[in-house]
N, C-alpha and C positions, 0 to 999 in steps of 0.2 A: 722384872725381866732382866736377865743377865746380858752382858755385853755380847756374848756369843749368839744368843737368840736374836738380839737386835741386828747383828750382822747378817744372820741367816735370813731374817725377815727382809732386810734391805736388799740383799742379793736376790731374793725371790721376786721382790717388786721390780728390781732392775731387769731381771730375766724375763718377767712377764711383759714389761714395757718393750724390751728388745724383741721378744717373740711377737708381740702385737704389731710392732713396727715392721716386722719381717713378713707379715701376712697381708695379702690383699685378695679381693674377690672380683670375679668377672661374671656378669649375668649374661643371659642368652642374647640380649639386644645390644650388647656392647662388645668392643674389642679394646685391648689395652696395649699401650706401648711403654716399655720400661726404659727409662733414661737414667744413665749413671753419670753424674757430674756433667750434665749437658750433652752427653753423647748417647744416642740411641743404642740399646743393647738387644732387645728382643721384642717380638710381637706375640701377644697372647690372645687367642680368640676362643679357647676352650673354656666353657663356663665352670665355675667352682673356685676353690681356694688355691692360691699360688704363693710361692716364696720369693722374696727379694732381699737385697742387701739393705739393712736398716740404715737410715740417716743419709746414705749416699745415693740410693736409688729412688727415683720419682716415677710414679705411674700416671700416665695420661690416658684418659678414657675417650674413646670415639664411638659415636653411635653407629651401629652396623645396619640399621634399618634404612629404608628408602626415605630420603629427605626432600622436602619441597623447596622450590626456588620460584619466587614470585617477583620478577623485575617490575619496575614502575612503567607506566605508560609513556611511550616516547613517540616522537614524530619522525617519520621516515619518508624520503622522497623516492617514488617509484620510477621505473624506467620511462614512463610517459610524462614525467615531471609533475605528477600529482602528489600532493602532500597528504599523508594519512597518519592516523594515530593507531599504534599497534600495542597490544598487550598480550604477552605470551607467558608461558609457565614451563617449568622443567622439573624433572625428578632425577635425583642422583643419590649415590651412596659411596661411602669411603671403603675402597677395597684394598688399599695398600697404605696402612697407617704410617709405615716408615717413610715412604715417599711423600705422603701427605704432610708429615711433620717437617721434613726437610725443605719442602717448597712453600707450604702455606701456614703451617703451625696451628692456626685457629680456624674454627668453623666460620667465624665472621669474615675472615680474610678469604676463605674459600668461596663464600657466597658473593663477595665483592668481585673476585676475579671471574667467577662463572658468569655473573651478570654482564661483565664487559665482553667476555667471549661470545655469549649468546647474542648480545646487541650487535657486535661487529659482524658476526656471521649472518644475522638477520638482515642487516643493512646491505651487505653484499648480495644476498640472494634476492631481496625485494627490489634492489636497484636495477635488476635485469629483466623485470617483468612489468606488465601493464596492470592497471587496476581491474580490468575485466578478467584477466587471468587469475587474479587473487580471489575473485568471487566465484570462480568456476571450480571444476574438479582438479585443475592443475595446482590448487592450493596445497594438496598433500605432497606434490613433488617438491615444492619449496621447503616445506618443513622437513622432508627427508634429507635434502641437501644441507640444511642447517644442522640437523641432528648428526650427520656424518662429520661435519667440521668440528662441532662441539665435542663429540665423543673422542676424536683424535687428539684434540688439545687438552681435554680434561684427563685423559689417560696418562699424560706426562706429569700429572700432579697427584696421582694415586686415587683418582676419582673415576667412577663409572657412571656415565649419564644414561639413564634408562629411556628418557623421552623428552622431547621438546615440541611443544604445540603452540599454535596461535589461538589465543582465547577470543580475542576481539580485534577486528581491523575495520576502521571506518574513517570517514572524513572528519577533520576538526570542526568544532561547533561553528566557527566563523565561516568556514568553507561550505558547510552544510546549509547555513542560513543564506549564503550568497546563491548557492545552487537552487534552494527553495524559492528565493525571490525571482531568479531567472526563469524557473519553471512556471511560477505564478504569472509572470509577465507574458510568457509565451502562451499560456492557456488563455489569458485574457485577450491577447491579440487574436488567437484562433476563434474565441467566442465572438469577438466583434466581427470578424470576417464571416462567420457562419450566420450571425444576425443580419448583416448586410446582404449576404447571399439569399437568406430566407426572405428578407423584405423585397428583394428584386424578384424572386420567384413569385411572391404573393402579388406583386404588381402585375407580373406577366399573366398569372392565372386570373386575376381580377379583370384585366383588359380583355383577355380571351373570353371570359364569361360574359362581360358586357357586350362584346361583339356578337357572340352567339345569341344573347338575349335580344339584341336589336334585330338580328336576322330572323329569329323565331317570331318576334312580335310582328315584324313586317310581313312575314309569310302568313301568319294568322290573320292579320288585318286584310291581306289580299284575298285569302280564302273566304273570310267573312263577307267582304264586299262582293266577291264573286257569287257566293251562296245567296246573299241577300238580293243581288240583282236577278239571279235565277228565280228566287222566290217571288220577287215583284213581277217578273215577266210571267211566271206561271199564274200568279194571282190576276194579272191583267188579262191573260188568256181566258181564265175561268170566268172573270167578270164579263168579258166580251161574249163568250159562249152563252152565259146566262142571259145577257141582254138580248142576244139574237133570238133566243128561244121564247122569252116572255118579257117584252120591254116594260109592260105595266107593273108586273111583279117586281122586276129589278128596280124600277123607279121607286116603288113602295118600300122595298127592303132598304134601299139607300137612304130614303127619308127616315125610316125607323132608326138607322144607325146615327143619322144626324141628330135626331131627337135625343137619343141616348147620350151622345157626347155633349150636346148643348145643355141638357137638363141634368147632367150627372152631379154637379155641385149642389150643395144644400141651399134651399131657398133661392132658386135662380129667378132673376127678374129680366124679362125680355120685352122690349117695346117694339111692336110690329103694327103695320097697317092691316086692316081687316082683309084686304085682297092680296096679302102676301102669299107667295108660292109656298112658303114654309108652313102655312096654316091650311092648306087646301085639304089635308087629310083629317083636320079637326072639324070640318063642316058636316053637312048632312049626307055626304056621300056614303054609299054602302060598300062594304068590303067585297060583296059579291061581284061588283063590277070589275074587280081585279082578277077574277078567275077567268080563265079562257072559256 
C-alpha cells in the first residue's frame, strides 16, 4: 500500500470518528441537553439522530416519563399532639431539562430535594389537623394542600409534580401497643362492672323468687288446711248424719274399719280378753240384727 493510500485511509478513519462523535440519538422516552464546555446550549426532545460539535459538546439525557418518588416512613406530630407514622408517594417528570440542569444536575439530587419539599409540606399540613380528620374524608384536602405547595416549589427546578398521596398513616408501634393495653384494661374494667352488676341482679332476682316462693307455699298451705278442715267437717257431718239414721249399722261399719286397720299388717298378733268390745262381732251374733 502506498503512502497516499495510507493517508487516505487514515483520513477516512478520522473522518468516520469525527462523524460518529458528531452524531447522537434521542429516543421517545428521553430528552437531551447539549452542553458545550460546561455551558448548556440546547434542549432536544425530538426523537431521532442529531448533530453536535465533536469533543466539545456533551449530551446529557433525562427521562421524559413519569418518575416515582418513594420517601421513607417518618413520624409527624399532628395538631392534637398525637405522633403518627406517615408514608407517602409522589409522581413527577422533568419538563425543563435546562432549568433542571442548572438547579439540580442529577436525578439523585432531584429525588433528595423533592423528598425534603414533600416532607416539609406534609409536616406543615398535618400539624394543623387532628387525627380524626386524617381518618375522615378531609384527608383529601390535606393532600391537595401538600400537592399545591410541592408543585409550586418543584416548578422552580424544572420539575412537574403530577401527584402526591398519603399511602399509610398510623400510630407508631409503641403508641399502638399502649393504646391497645389501655383499651384492654378499660374492657376488663367494664367486664368486672358488668359481672358485679349481673351478680347483684341475680341476688335480687333470687331474693324475689324466694320471697314469692314463701308466699305461694304459705298460701297453698293455708288453702290446704282450709280445704282439709272443710273436708273433715263435711266427713263429721256425714258421719253424724249416718249415725243418726242407723246407729247399729254405723257402729258395725266403724268396727269393720277398725278391724281393717288393726289387721292390715301381715301376721298380726293381738292379745285380747274374751269379753272385749273389739270381739263382740266375732261371736255368735247374726248380721241380721244389724238390719232395721
